[in-house]
MOPAC internal coordinates of N, CA, C and O (Angstrom, degrees):
PM7 1SCF
backbone

  N    0.0000 0     0.00 0     0.00 0    0    0    0
  C    1.4557 1     0.00 0     0.00 0    1    0    0
  C    1.5365 1   109.60 1     0.00 0    2    1    0
  O    1.2310 1   121.62 1   -44.69 1    3    2    1
  N    1.2910 1   114.51 1   135.31 1    3    2    1
  C    1.4582 1   119.89 1  -177.78 1    5    3    2
  C    1.5209 1   109.72 1   -75.46 1    6    5    3
  O    1.2310 1   120.96 1   -48.27 1    7    6    5
  N    1.3052 1   115.77 1   131.73 1    7    6    5
  C    1.4569 1   119.43 1   178.86 1    9    7    6
  C    1.5198 1   110.04 1   -85.05 1   10    9    7
  O    1.2310 1   121.41 1   -18.18 1   11   10    9
  N    1.3128 1   114.91 1   161.82 1   11   10    9
  C    1.4586 1   120.77 1   177.62 1   13   11   10
  C    1.5285 1   110.20 1   -60.82 1   14   13   11
  O    1.2310 1   120.32 1   140.29 1   15   14   13
  N    1.3169 1   116.99 1   -39.71 1   15   14   13
  C    1.4622 1   121.13 1  -179.94 1   17   15   14
  C    1.5311 1   111.25 1   -63.11 1   18   17   15
  O    1.2310 1   120.01 1   137.76 1   19   18   17
  N    1.3303 1   117.58 1   -42.24 1   19   18   17
  C    1.4631 1   120.57 1   178.17 1   21   19   18
  C    1.5225 1   110.58 1   -62.21 1   22   21   19
  O    1.2310 1   120.92 1   138.44 1   23   22   21
  N    1.3230 1   115.85 1   -41.56 1   23   22   21
  C    1.4649 1   119.61 1  -179.63 1   25   23   22
  C    1.5321 1   110.51 1   -65.99 1   26   25   23
  O    1.2310 1   120.24 1   139.85 1   27   26   25
  N    1.3329 1   117.14 1   -40.15 1   27   26   25
  C    1.4641 1   120.54 1   178.83 1   29   27   26
  C    1.5328 1   111.12 1   -64.23 1   30   29   27
  O    1.2310 1   120.49 1   137.78 1   31   30   29
  N    1.3115 1   116.67 1   -42.22 1   31   30   29
  C    1.4685 1   120.51 1   178.97 1   33   31   30
  C    1.5247 1   110.35 1   -64.47 1   34   33   31
  O    1.2310 1   120.73 1   135.65 1   35   34   33
  N    1.3136 1   116.20 1   -44.35 1   35   34   33
  C    1.4665 1   120.57 1   179.15 1   37   35   34
  C    1.5255 1   110.58 1   -62.98 1   38   37   35
  O    1.2310 1   120.29 1   141.11 1   39   38   37
  N    1.3308 1   117.06 1   -38.89 1   39   38   37
  C    1.4672 1   121.36 1   178.06 1   41   39   38
  C    1.5333 1   110.05 1   -64.06 1   42   41   39
  O    1.2310 1   120.23 1   140.10 1   43   42   41
  N    1.3415 1   117.16 1   -39.90 1   43   42   41
  C    1.4638 1   120.57 1   177.75 1   45   43   42
  C    1.5297 1   110.96 1   -62.92 1   46   45   43
  O    1.2310 1   120.48 1   138.83 1   47   46   45
  N    1.3196 1   116.69 1   -41.17 1   47   46   45
  C    1.4672 1   120.86 1   177.80 1   49   47   46
  C    1.5255 1   109.82 1   -62.40 1   50   49   47
  O    1.2310 1   120.25 1   133.35 1   51   50   49
  N    1.3336 1   117.13 1   -46.65 1   51   50   49
  C    1.4625 1   121.40 1   178.42 1   53   51   50
  C    1.5251 1   110.63 1   -58.13 1   54   53   51
  O    1.2310 1   120.28 1   131.12 1   55   54   53
  N    1.3382 1   117.07 1   -48.88 1   55   54   53
  C    1.4662 1   120.32 1  -177.70 1   57   55   54
  C    1.5265 1   111.81 1   -63.88 1   58   57   55
  O    1.2310 1   120.18 1   142.47 1   59   58   57
  N    1.3318 1   117.27 1   -37.53 1   59   58   57
  C    1.4655 1   120.58 1   177.36 1   61   59   58
  C    1.5252 1   110.79 1   -63.49 1   62   61   59
  O    1.2310 1   120.80 1   132.55 1   63   62   61
  N    1.3318 1   116.08 1   -47.45 1   63   62   61
  C    1.4668 1   119.96 1   178.92 1   65   63   62
  C    1.5285 1   110.95 1   -63.30 1   66   65   63
  O    1.2310 1   120.17 1   138.97 1   67   66   65
  N    1.3240 1   117.28 1   -41.03 1   67   66   65
  C    1.4707 1   120.55 1   179.09 1   69   67   66
  C    1.5302 1   109.66 1   -61.31 1   70   69   67
  O    1.2310 1   120.39 1   133.80 1   71   70   69
  N    1.3226 1   116.87 1   -46.20 1   71   70   69
  C    1.4598 1   121.24 1   178.97 1   73   71   70
  C    1.5304 1   110.49 1   -58.01 1   74   73   71
  O    1.2310 1   120.50 1   133.11 1   75   74   73
  N    1.3272 1   116.65 1   -46.89 1   75   74   73
  C    1.4650 1   121.91 1  -179.88 1   77   75   74
  C    1.5257 1   110.96 1   -59.45 1   78   77   75
  O    1.2310 1   120.50 1   135.50 1   79   78   77
  N    1.3516 1   116.65 1   -44.50 1   79   78   77
  C    1.4629 1   119.56 1  -174.48 1   81   79   78
  C    1.5266 1   113.80 1   -86.31 1   82   81   79
  O    1.2310 1   120.50 1  -176.50 1   83   82   81
  N    1.3322 1   116.66 1     3.50 1   83   82   81
  C    1.4612 1   120.85 1   164.02 1   85   83   82
  C    1.5281 1   107.99 1   -93.43 1   86   85   83
  O    1.2310 1   120.72 1   128.02 1   87   86   85
  N    1.3236 1   116.22 1   -51.98 1   87   86   85
  C    1.4693 1   121.19 1  -173.06 1   89   87   86
  C    1.5327 1   112.99 1   -68.57 1   90   89   87
  O    1.2310 1   119.85 1   130.29 1   91   90   89
  N    1.3223 1   117.89 1   -49.71 1   91   90   89
  C    1.4707 1   120.41 1  -173.87 1   93   91   90
  C    1.5335 1   112.20 1   -61.46 1   94   93   91
  O    1.2310 1   118.64 1   130.83 1   95   94   93
  N    1.3418 1   120.19 1   -49.17 1   95   94   93
  C    1.4709 1   117.91 1   178.62 1   97   95   94
  C    1.5332 1   113.30 1   -63.24 1   98   97   95
  O    1.2310 1   120.29 1   142.46 1   99   98   97
  N    1.3369 1   117.05 1   -37.54 1   99   98   97
  C    1.4659 1   119.05 1   179.93 1  101   99   98
  C    1.5306 1   110.17 1   -66.70 1  102  101   99
  O    1.2310 1   120.09 1   134.11 1  103  102  101
  N    1.3254 1   117.43 1   -45.89 1  103  102  101
  C    1.4721 1   120.37 1   179.73 1  105  103  102
  C    1.5322 1   110.70 1   -64.16 1  106  105  103
  O    1.2310 1   120.45 1   134.05 1  107  106  105
  N    1.3343 1   116.75 1   -45.95 1  107  106  105
  C    1.4714 1   119.82 1   178.75 1  109  107  106
  C    1.5252 1   110.36 1   -62.51 1  110  109  107
  O    1.2310 1   120.47 1   139.97 1  111  110  109
  N    1.3291 1   116.70 1   -40.03 1  111  110  109
  C    1.4633 1   120.55 1   178.89 1  113  111  110
  C    1.5177 1   112.03 1   -63.35 1  114  113  111
  O    1.2310 1   120.68 1   134.89 1  115  114  113
  N    1.3306 1   116.31 1   -45.11 1  115  114  113
  C    1.4634 1   119.64 1   178.33 1  117  115  114
  C    1.5247 1   111.37 1   -63.90 1  118  117  115
  O    1.2310 1   120.74 1   143.95 1  119  118  117
  N    1.3300 1   116.19 1   -36.05 1  119  118  117
  C    1.4636 1   119.34 1  -178.93 1  121  119  118
  C    1.5258 1   112.60 1   -69.89 1  122  121  119
  O    1.2310 1   119.91 1   162.64 1  123  122  121
  N    1.3134 1   117.78 1   -17.36 1  123  122  121
  C    1.4719 1   119.69 1   175.92 1  125  123  122
  C    1.5318 1   110.24 1   -62.96 1  126  125  123
  O    1.2310 1   120.51 1   159.48 1  127  126  125
  N    1.3437 1   116.63 1   -20.52 1  127  126  125
  C    1.4585 1   121.37 1   178.41 1  129  127  126
  C    1.5275 1   111.90 1   -93.46 1  130  129  127
  O    1.2310 1   120.03 1   159.02 1  131  130  129
  N    1.3418 1   117.54 1   -20.98 1  131  130  129
  C    1.4598 1   121.00 1  -174.35 1  133  131  130
  C    1.5286 1   113.69 1  -110.88 1  134  133  131
  O    1.2310 1   120.01 1   153.79 1  135  134  133
  N    1.3320 1   117.58 1   -26.21 1  135  134  133
  C    1.4681 1   122.47 1  -177.94 1  137  135  134
  C    1.5297 1   112.71 1    53.43 1  138  137  135
  O    1.2310 1   120.96 1  -136.20 1  139  138  137
  N    1.3303 1   115.77 1    43.80 1  139  138  137
  C    1.4631 1   120.39 1   177.11 1  141  139  138
  C    1.5266 1   110.06 1   -84.03 1  142  141  139
  O    1.2310 1   120.49 1   136.32 1  143  142  141
  N    1.3290 1   116.67 1   -43.68 1  143  142  141
  C    1.4685 1   120.82 1  -178.17 1  145  143  142
  C    1.5240 1   111.68 1   -70.13 1  146  145  143
  O    1.2310 1   120.42 1   141.95 1  147  146  145
  N    1.3087 1   116.81 1   -38.05 1  147  146  145
  C    1.4668 1   121.89 1   178.61 1  149  147  146
  C    1.5269 1   108.87 1  -170.42 1  150  149  147
  O    1.2310 1   121.03 1    -4.83 1  151  150  149
  N    1.3102 1   115.63 1   175.17 1  151  150  149
  C    1.4599 1   121.74 1   173.97 1  153  151  150
  C    1.5268 1   106.51 1   -89.94 1  154  153  151
  O    1.2310 1   120.28 1   -82.73 1  155  154  153
  N    1.3252 1   117.07 1    97.27 1  155  154  153
  C    1.4649 1   122.72 1  -170.16 1  157  155  154
  C    1.5206 1   113.66 1   -63.50 1  158  157  155
  O    1.2310 1   119.58 1   152.76 1  159  158  157
  N    1.3104 1   118.41 1   -27.24 1  159  158  157
  C    1.4695 1   119.64 1  -178.17 1  161  159  158
  C    1.5241 1   112.07 1   -64.73 1  162  161  159
  O    1.2310 1   119.93 1   159.52 1  163  162  161
  N    1.3253 1   117.74 1   -20.48 1  163  162  161
  C    1.4694 1   120.30 1   177.97 1  165  163  162
  C    1.5234 1   111.74 1   -65.22 1  166  165  163
  O    1.2310 1   120.45 1   158.36 1  167  166  165
  N    1.3279 1   116.74 1   -21.64 1  167  166  165
  C    1.4614 1   120.84 1  -177.32 1  169  167  166
  C    1.5308 1   113.11 1   -86.54 1  170  169  167
  O    1.2310 1   119.84 1   175.30 1  171  170  169
  N    1.3109 1   117.90 1    -4.70 1  171  170  169
  C    1.4654 1   120.41 1  -179.66 1  173  171  170
  C    1.5238 1   109.04 1   -76.09 1  174  173  171
  O    1.2310 1   120.77 1   -50.59 1  175  174  173
  N    1.3117 1   116.13 1   129.41 1  175  174  173
  C    1.4619 1   122.05 1   175.99 1  177  175  174
  C    1.5361 1   107.60 1   -57.87 1  178  177  175
  O    1.2310 1   119.42 1   -55.29 1  179  178  177
  N    1.3349 1   118.70 1   124.71 1  179  178  177
  C    1.4687 1   120.58 1  -177.83 1  181  179  178
  C    1.5328 1   113.61 1   -54.92 1  182  181  179
  O    1.2310 1   119.91 1   144.60 1  183  182  181
  N    1.3172 1   117.78 1   -35.40 1  183  182  181
  C    1.4703 1   120.08 1   178.42 1  185  183  182
  C    1.5239 1   110.49 1   -65.02 1  186  185  183
  O    1.2310 1   120.53 1   141.31 1  187  186  185
  N    1.3294 1   116.59 1   -38.69 1  187  186  185
  C    1.4657 1   120.91 1   178.06 1  189  187  186
  C    1.5216 1   110.41 1   -68.92 1  190  189  187
  O    1.2310 1   120.65 1   139.36 1  191  190  189
  N    1.3113 1   116.37 1   -40.64 1  191  190  189
  C    1.4629 1   120.89 1  -179.08 1  193  191  190
  C    1.5252 1   111.39 1   -58.40 1  194  193  191
  O    1.2310 1   120.40 1   141.71 1  195  194  193
  N    1.3206 1   116.84 1   -38.29 1  195  194  193
  C    1.4686 1   120.83 1   179.41 1  197  195  194
  C    1.5212 1   112.70 1   -69.49 1  198  197  195
  O    1.2310 1   120.03 1   159.29 1  199  198  197
  N    1.3303 1   117.54 1   -20.71 1  199  198  197
  C    1.4663 1   121.22 1  -179.81 1  201  199  198
  C    1.5246 1   113.33 1   -88.81 1  202  201  199
  O    1.2310 1   120.32 1   164.70 1  203  202  201
  N    1.3227 1   116.98 1   -15.30 1  203  202  201
  C    1.4635 1   120.68 1  -175.43 1  205  203  202
  C    1.5262 1   111.73 1   -70.95 1  206  205  203
  O    1.2310 1   120.50 1   -40.72 1  207  206  205
  N    1.3338 1   116.64 1   139.28 1  207  206  205
  C    1.4678 1   119.63 1   177.09 1  209  207  206
  C    1.5291 1   112.56 1   -84.43 1  210  209  207
  O    1.2310 1   120.46 1  -172.81 1  211  210  209
  N    1.3315 1   116.73 1     7.19 1  211  210  209
  C    1.4636 1   121.57 1  -179.73 1  213  211  210
  C    1.5290 1   108.30 1  -145.79 1  214  213  211
  O    1.2310 1   120.86 1    -1.28 1  215  214  213
  N    1.3123 1   115.97 1   178.72 1  215  214  213
  C    1.4718 1   120.47 1  -174.99 1  217  215  214
  C    1.5274 1   111.64 1   -71.22 1  218  217  215
  O    1.2310 1   121.49 1   -18.19 1  219  218  217
  N    1.3185 1   114.74 1   161.81 1  219  218  217
  C    1.4541 1   120.46 1   175.34 1  221  219  218
  C    1.5182 1   111.79 1   -61.97 1  222  221  219
  O    1.2310 1   120.36 1   144.29 1  223  222  221
  N    1.3282 1   116.91 1   -35.71 1  223  222  221
  C    1.4621 1   120.93 1   178.55 1  225  223  222
  C    1.5240 1   110.90 1   -62.68 1  226  225  223
  O    1.2310 1   120.46 1   136.28 1  227  226  225
  N    1.3300 1   116.74 1   -43.72 1  227  226  225
  C    1.4689 1   120.62 1   177.88 1  229  227  226
  C    1.5200 1   110.48 1   -63.47 1  230  229  227
  O    1.2310 1   120.48 1   137.39 1  231  230  229
  N    1.3241 1   116.69 1   -42.61 1  231  230  229
  C    1.4639 1   120.92 1   178.21 1  233  231  230
  C    1.5209 1   110.58 1   -58.77 1  234  233  231
  O    1.2310 1   120.24 1   135.40 1  235  234  233
  N    1.3354 1   117.14 1   -44.60 1  235  234  233
  C    1.4578 1   119.92 1  -178.54 1  237  235  234
  C    1.5245 1   111.64 1   -68.61 1  238  237  235
  O    1.2310 1   119.53 1   150.48 1  239  238  237
  N    1.3118 1   118.50 1   -29.52 1  239  238  237
  C    1.4656 1   120.27 1   174.73 1  241  239  238
  C    1.5254 1   110.46 1   -67.48 1  242  241  239
  O    1.2310 1   120.40 1   140.93 1  243  242  241
  N    1.3248 1   116.84 1   -39.07 1  243  242  241
  C    1.4699 1   120.74 1   175.34 1  245  243  242
  C    1.5259 1   109.39 1   -62.63 1  246  245  243
  O    1.2310 1   120.86 1   135.73 1  247  246  245
  N    1.3198 1   115.97 1   -44.27 1  247  246  245
  C    1.4681 1   121.24 1   176.47 1  249  247  246
  C    1.5291 1   109.54 1   -58.45 1  250  249  247
  O    1.2310 1   120.31 1   137.76 1  251  250  249
  N    1.3258 1   117.01 1   -42.24 1  251  250  249
  C    1.4622 1   121.39 1   179.37 1  253  251  250
  C    1.5132 1   112.66 1   -59.70 1  254  253  251
  O    1.2310 1   120.39 1   136.49 1  255  254  253
  N    1.3139 1   116.86 1   -43.51 1  255  254  253
  C    1.4692 1   120.58 1   177.83 1  257  255  254
  C    1.5291 1   110.01 1   -62.04 1  258  257  255
  O    1.2310 1   120.32 1   136.45 1  259  258  257
  N    1.3185 1   117.00 1   -43.55 1  259  258  257
  C    1.4728 1   121.02 1   178.68 1  261  259  258
  C    1.5243 1   110.08 1   -60.82 1  262  261  259
  O    1.2310 1   120.07 1   137.04 1  263  262  261
  N    1.3194 1   117.47 1   -42.96 1  263  262  261
  C    1.4662 1   120.76 1  -179.25 1  265  263  262
  C    1.5236 1   111.80 1   -65.96 1  266  265  263
  O    1.2310 1   120.10 1   140.00 1  267  266  265
  N    1.3113 1   117.42 1   -40.00 1  267  266  265
  C    1.4657 1   120.57 1   177.34 1  269  267  266
  C    1.5248 1   109.96 1   -62.39 1  270  269  267
  O    1.2310 1   120.26 1   134.52 1  271  270  269
  N    1.3154 1   117.10 1   -45.48 1  271  270  269
  C    1.4686 1   121.24 1   178.28 1  273  271  270
  C    1.5259 1   110.30 1   -61.53 1  274  273  271
  O    1.2310 1   120.07 1   138.60 1  275  274  273
  N    1.3242 1   117.47 1   -41.40 1  275  274  273
  C    1.4700 1   121.15 1   179.63 1  277  275  274
  C    1.5268 1   110.69 1   -62.30 1  278  277  275
  O    1.2310 1   119.79 1   137.39 1  279  278  277
  N    1.3196 1   118.01 1   -42.61 1  279  278  277
  C    1.4636 1   121.26 1   178.07 1  281  279  278
  C    1.5165 1   112.07 1   -63.04 1  282  281  279
  O    1.2310 1   120.53 1   137.91 1  283  282  281
  N    1.3249 1   116.60 1   -42.09 1  283  282  281
  C    1.4668 1   120.64 1   177.48 1  285  283  282
  C    1.5249 1   110.09 1   -65.59 1  286  285  283
  O    1.2310 1   120.12 1   141.57 1  287  286  285
  N    1.3206 1   117.38 1   -38.43 1  287  286  285
  C    1.4654 1   121.41 1   177.77 1  289  287  286
  C    1.5280 1   110.95 1   -61.49 1  290  289  287
  O    1.2310 1   119.92 1   140.15 1  291  290  289
  N    1.3255 1   117.76 1   -39.85 1  291  290  289
  C    1.4680 1   120.66 1   176.42 1  293  291  290
  C    1.5286 1   109.87 1   -60.84 1  294  293  291
  O    1.2310 1   120.23 1   139.00 1  295  294  293
  N    1.3207 1   117.17 1   -41.00 1  295  294  293
  C    1.4619 1   120.99 1   178.88 1  297  295  294
  C    1.5249 1   111.40 1   -62.00 1  298  297  295
  O    1.2310 1   120.64 1   134.96 1  299  298  297
  N    1.3227 1   116.39 1   -45.04 1  299  298  297
  C    1.4637 1   121.12 1  -174.78 1  301  299  298
  C    1.5209 1   113.55 1   -83.04 1  302  301  299
  O    1.2310 1   120.48 1   146.91 1  303  302  301
  N    1.3208 1   116.69 1   -33.09 1  303  302  301
  C    1.4659 1   121.26 1  -177.73 1  305  303  302
  C    1.5293 1   108.06 1  -148.24 1  306  305  303
  O    1.2310 1   120.49 1   -94.63 1  307  306  305
  N    1.3372 1   116.68 1    85.37 1  307  306  305
  C    1.4660 1   120.34 1  -173.84 1  309  307  306
  C    1.5222 1   114.34 1   -58.04 1  310  309  307
  O    1.2310 1   119.87 1   146.26 1  311  310  309
  N    1.3177 1   117.86 1   -33.74 1  311  310  309
  C    1.4663 1   119.20 1  -178.23 1  313  311  310
  C    1.5290 1   110.48 1   -65.04 1  314  313  311
  O    1.2310 1   120.38 1   124.59 1  315  314  313
  N    1.3181 1   116.88 1   -55.41 1  315  314  313
  C    1.4612 1   121.17 1   179.94 1  317  315  314
  C    1.5262 1   110.64 1   -66.30 1  318  317  315
  O    1.2310 1   120.64 1   134.70 1  319  318  317
  N    1.3293 1   116.38 1   -45.30 1  319  318  317
  C    1.4579 1   120.51 1  -179.91 1  321  319  318
  C    1.5161 1   112.46 1   -60.00 1  322  321  319
  O    1.2310 1   120.56 1   141.14 1  323  322  321
  N    1.3228 1   116.53 1   -38.86 1  323  322  321
  C    1.4594 1   120.53 1   178.20 1  325  323  322
  C    1.5105 1   112.26 1   -63.25 1  326  325  323
  O    1.2310 1   120.91 1   139.00 1  327  326  325
  N    1.3348 1   115.86 1   -41.00 1  327  326  325
  C    1.4666 1   119.21 1   177.63 1  329  327  326
  C    1.5299 1   110.92 1   -66.14 1  330  329  327
  O    1.2310 1   120.53 1   139.61 1  331  330  329
  N    1.3393 1   116.59 1   -40.39 1  331  330  329
  C    1.4704 1   120.57 1   179.26 1  333  331  330
  C    1.5319 1   110.35 1   -63.69 1  334  333  331
  O    1.2310 1   120.42 1   131.75 1  335  334  333
  N    1.3304 1   116.79 1   -48.25 1  335  334  333
  C    1.4666 1   120.56 1  -179.78 1  337  335  334
  C    1.5261 1   110.60 1   -63.25 1  338  337  335
  O    1.2310 1   120.55 1   139.48 1  339  338  337
  N    1.3241 1   116.55 1   -40.52 1  339  338  337
  C    1.4646 1   120.51 1   178.63 1  341  339  338
  C    1.5281 1   111.20 1   -60.71 1  342  341  339
  O    1.2310 1   120.73 1   132.65 1  343  342  341
  N    1.3145 1   116.20 1   -47.35 1  343  342  341
  C    1.4679 1   120.28 1   179.72 1  345  343  342
  C    1.5310 1   110.77 1   -64.79 1  346  345  343
  O    1.2310 1   120.60 1   138.49 1  347  346  345
  N    1.3225 1   116.46 1   -41.51 1  347  346  345
  C    1.4628 1   121.74 1  -179.47 1  349  347  346
  C    1.5287 1   110.63 1   -61.19 1  350  349  347
  O    1.2310 1   120.51 1   132.71 1  351  350  349
  N    1.3394 1   116.62 1   -47.29 1  351  350  349
  C    1.4640 1   120.64 1   179.65 1  353  351  350
  C    1.5266 1   111.67 1   -64.61 1  354  353  351
  O    1.2310 1   120.43 1   140.97 1  355  354  353
  N    1.3197 1   116.79 1   -39.03 1  355  354  353
  C    1.4714 1   120.04 1   177.92 1  357  355  354
  C    1.5281 1   110.09 1   -63.93 1  358  357  355
  O    1.2310 1   120.39 1   139.40 1  359  358  357
  N    1.3298 1   116.86 1   -40.60 1  359  358  357
  C    1.4640 1   121.13 1   178.44 1  361  359  358
  C    1.5315 1   111.07 1   -63.22 1  362  361  359
  O    1.2310 1   120.71 1   135.33 1  363  362  361
  N    1.3204 1   116.24 1   -44.67 1  363  362  361
  C    1.4655 1   119.97 1   177.46 1  365  363  362
  C    1.5275 1   110.04 1   -59.40 1  366  365  363
  O    1.2310 1   120.78 1   134.06 1  367  366  365
  N    1.3276 1   116.11 1   -45.94 1  367  366  365
  C    1.4691 1   120.40 1  -179.85 1  369  367  366
  C    1.5227 1   111.01 1   -60.06 1  370  369  367
  O    1.2310 1   120.41 1   137.40 1  371  370  369
  N    1.3156 1   116.81 1   -42.60 1  371  370  369
  C    1.4663 1   119.99 1  -179.37 1  373  371  370
  C    1.5237 1   111.86 1   -64.38 1  374  373  371
  O    1.2310 1   120.11 1   142.11 1  375  374  373
  N    1.3320 1   117.40 1   -37.89 1  375  374  373
  C    1.4696 1   118.87 1   178.40 1  377  375  374
  C    1.5264 1   110.75 1   -68.53 1  378  377  375
  O    1.2310 1   120.53 1   143.91 1  379  378  377
  N    1.3238 1   116.60 1   -36.09 1  379  378  377
  C    1.4687 1   119.23 1   177.16 1  381  379  378
  C    1.5238 1   111.17 1   -67.36 1  382  381  379
  O    1.2310 1   120.66 1   138.72 1  383  382  381
  N    1.3304 1   116.35 1   -41.28 1  383  382  381
  C    1.4655 1   120.25 1   178.90 1  385  383  382
  C    1.5275 1   110.51 1   -67.06 1  386  385  383
  O    1.2310 1   120.27 1   139.57 1  387  386  385
  N    1.3306 1   117.09 1   -40.43 1  387  386  385
  C    1.4701 1   120.91 1  -179.15 1  389  387  386
  C    1.5286 1   111.29 1   -59.67 1  390  389  387
  O    1.2310 1   120.40 1   143.08 1  391  390  389
  N    1.3208 1   116.83 1   -36.92 1  391  390  389
  C    1.4602 1   120.30 1   178.25 1  393  391  390
  C    1.5147 1   113.12 1   -89.32 1  394  393  391
  O    1.2310 1   120.84 1   177.93 1  395  394  393
  N    1.3227 1   116.00 1    -2.07 1  395  394  393
  C    1.4580 1   124.51 1  -176.54 1  397  395  394
  C    1.5270 1   111.03 1    49.64 1  398  397  395
  O    1.2310 1   122.18 1  -139.34 1  399  398  397
  N    1.3424 1   113.44 1    40.66 1  399  398  397
  C    1.4604 1   121.62 1   175.12 1  401  399  398
  C    1.5217 1   108.33 1  -116.14 1  402  401  399
  O    1.2310 1   120.38 1   -38.92 1  403  402  401
  N    1.3013 1   116.88 1   141.08 1  403  402  401
  C    1.4600 1   121.64 1   174.71 1  405  403  402
  C    1.5316 1   111.79 1    51.78 1  406  405  403
  O    1.2310 1   120.71 1  -132.64 1  407  406  405
  N    1.3183 1   116.24 1    47.36 1  407  406  405
  C    1.4676 1   121.30 1  -177.86 1  409  407  406
  C    1.5280 1   110.32 1   -61.93 1  410  409  407
  O    1.2310 1   120.05 1   146.73 1  411  410  409
  N    1.3235 1   117.51 1   -33.27 1  411  410  409
  C    1.4647 1   120.17 1   177.07 1  413  411  410
  C    1.5234 1   110.95 1   -62.00 1  414  413  411
  O    1.2310 1   120.21 1   140.40 1  415  414  413
  N    1.3176 1   117.20 1   -39.60 1  415  414  413
  C    1.4635 1   121.49 1   177.15 1  417  415  414
  C    1.5273 1   109.66 1   -67.70 1  418  417  415
  O    1.2310 1   120.41 1   141.92 1  419  418  417
  N    1.3185 1   116.83 1   -38.08 1  419  418  417
  C    1.4682 1   120.82 1   178.28 1  421  419  418
  C    1.5261 1   110.84 1   -60.58 1  422  421  419
  O    1.2310 1   120.53 1   137.36 1  423  422  421
  N    1.3176 1   116.59 1   -42.64 1  423  422  421
  C    1.4694 1   120.08 1   178.96 1  425  423  422
  C    1.5253 1   110.04 1   -63.55 1  426  425  423
  O    1.2310 1   120.14 1   136.06 1  427  426  425
  N    1.3193 1   117.34 1   -43.94 1  427  426  425
  C    1.4726 1   120.25 1   177.89 1  429  427  426
  C    1.5211 1   110.90 1   -62.95 1  430  429  427
  O    1.2310 1   120.05 1   140.23 1  431  430  429
  N    1.3281 1   117.50 1   -39.77 1  431  430  429
  C    1.4669 1   119.99 1   177.80 1  433  431  430
  C    1.5257 1   111.21 1   -63.93 1  434  433  431
  O    1.2310 1   120.12 1   143.04 1  435  434  433
  N    1.3205 1   117.38 1   -36.96 1  435  434  433
  C    1.4716 1   119.76 1   176.94 1  437  435  434
  C    1.5259 1   111.30 1   -65.89 1  438  437  435
  O    1.2310 1   120.33 1   140.42 1  439  438  437
  N    1.3268 1   116.98 1   -39.58 1  439  438  437
  C    1.4679 1   120.26 1   176.25 1  441  439  438
  C    1.5273 1   109.86 1   -63.47 1  442  441  439
  O    1.2310 1   120.33 1   137.47 1  443  442  441
  N    1.3222 1   116.97 1   -42.53 1  443  442  441
  C    1.4645 1   119.99 1   177.44 1  445  443  442
  C    1.5255 1   111.04 1   -65.43 1  446  445  443
  O    1.2310 1   119.80 1   143.45 1  447  446  445
  N    1.3264 1   117.98 1   -36.55 1  447  446  445
  C    1.4669 1   121.21 1   177.86 1  449  447  446
  C    1.5219 1   110.30 1   -61.82 1  450  449  447
  O    1.2310 1   120.43 1   137.38 1  451  450  449
  N    1.3188 1   116.78 1   -42.62 1  451  450  449
  C    1.4666 1   120.76 1   177.94 1  453  451  450
  C    1.5284 1   110.01 1   -64.78 1  454  453  451
  O    1.2310 1   120.23 1   141.12 1  455  454  453
  N    1.3211 1   117.16 1   -38.88 1  455  454  453
  C    1.4639 1   121.15 1   178.09 1  457  455  454
  C    1.5255 1   111.21 1   -65.33 1  458  457  455
  O    1.2310 1   120.17 1   138.19 1  459  458  457
  N    1.3266 1   117.29 1   -41.81 1  459  458  457
  C    1.4678 1   120.69 1   178.15 1  461  459  458
  C    1.5256 1   110.60 1   -65.20 1  462  461  459
  O    1.2310 1   120.36 1   140.45 1  463  462  461
  N    1.3215 1   116.92 1   -39.55 1  463  462  461
  C    1.4629 1   121.10 1   176.37 1  465  463  462
  C    1.5297 1   109.93 1   -62.03 1  466  465  463
  O    1.2310 1   120.45 1   136.61 1  467  466  465
  N    1.3260 1   116.74 1   -43.39 1  467  466  465
  C    1.4655 1   121.23 1   179.15 1  469  467  466
  C    1.5229 1   111.06 1   -62.56 1  470  469  467
  O    1.2310 1   120.20 1   138.27 1  471  470  469
  N    1.3402 1   117.23 1   -41.73 1  471  470  469
  C    1.4611 1   120.79 1   176.81 1  473  471  470
  C    1.5163 1   110.77 1   -61.00 1  474  473  471
  O    1.2310 1   121.07 1   138.81 1  475  474  473
  N    1.3182 1   115.55 1   -41.19 1  475  474  473
  C    1.4560 1   120.35 1   178.93 1  477  475  474
  C    1.5244 1   110.98 1   -60.85 1  478  477  475
  O    1.2310 1   120.54 1   136.67 1  479  478  477
  N    1.3217 1   116.58 1   -43.33 1  479  478  477
  C    1.4660 1   120.71 1   178.45 1  481  479  478
  C    1.5323 1   111.11 1   -65.90 1  482  481  479
  O    1.2310 1   119.86 1   139.33 1  483  482  481
  N    1.3293 1   117.87 1   -40.67 1  483  482  481
  C    1.4629 1   121.14 1   177.76 1  485  483  482
  C    1.5248 1   111.84 1   -64.55 1  486  485  483
  O    1.2310 1   120.28 1   152.04 1  487  486  485
  N    1.3174 1   117.08 1   -27.96 1  487  486  485
  C    1.4649 1   119.88 1  -178.74 1  489  487  486
  C    1.5223 1   112.04 1   -61.73 1  490  489  487
  O    1.2310 1   119.95 1   154.85 1  491  490  489
  N    1.3247 1   117.70 1   -25.15 1  491  490  489
  C    1.4688 1   119.32 1   178.81 1  493  491  490
  C    1.5277 1   111.16 1   -66.99 1  494  493  491
  O    1.2310 1   119.94 1   160.38 1  495  494  493
  N    1.3222 1   117.72 1   -19.62 1  495  494  493
  C    1.4619 1   121.41 1   176.41 1  497  495  494
  C    1.5244 1   110.78 1   -86.06 1  498  497  495
  O    1.2310 1   120.45 1   137.94 1  499  498  497
  N    1.3322 1   116.75 1   -42.06 1  499  498  497
  C    1.4579 1   120.58 1  -168.30 1  501  499  498
  C    1.5190 1   115.52 1  -109.44 1  502  501  499
  O    1.2310 1   119.20 1   163.72 1  503  502  501
  N    1.2849 1   119.14 1   -16.28 1  503  502  501
  C    1.4582 1   121.65 1  -175.19 1  505  503  502
  C    1.5183 1   108.06 1  -128.01 1  506  505  503
  O    1.2310 1   120.59 1   -73.20 1  507  506  505
  N    1.3103 1   116.47 1   106.80 1  507  506  505
  C    1.4687 1   120.56 1  -172.79 1  509  507  506
  C    1.5268 1   111.50 1  -100.96 1  510  509  507
  O    1.2310 1   120.90 1  -116.46 1  511  510  509
  N    1.3209 1   115.88 1    63.54 1  511  510  509
  C    1.4720 1   120.83 1   177.54 1  513  511  510
  C    1.4953 1   109.44 1  -105.37 1  514  513  511
  O    1.2310 1   120.10 1   180.00 1  515  514  513

């Protein structure tokens, strides 16, 4: 039988992950327009960049809008938002690995994808939307 303390600890973990996956995608998304944290176009797989019908900067702004929406989705519906963020991070990691660029970032994105997936699963206990 689950104790009250176990449930409280699990709820704290869920809330921490939810907070992270609202704030981080929104901040990263907004920074795609400002490039304060880094020059985001450096992370684009060169093979993908050659296929784009527009500049890398425009592509990253589109990515930024998607990330902002994903963060808001986590806020409004953590289960669905968590799955979206998890898939998005896994996709980013795969593109980085495919180009064998920024593999360290790809590994971190995969860890974050697993964390977002875990938050999504925890939401079925604490968030009944």
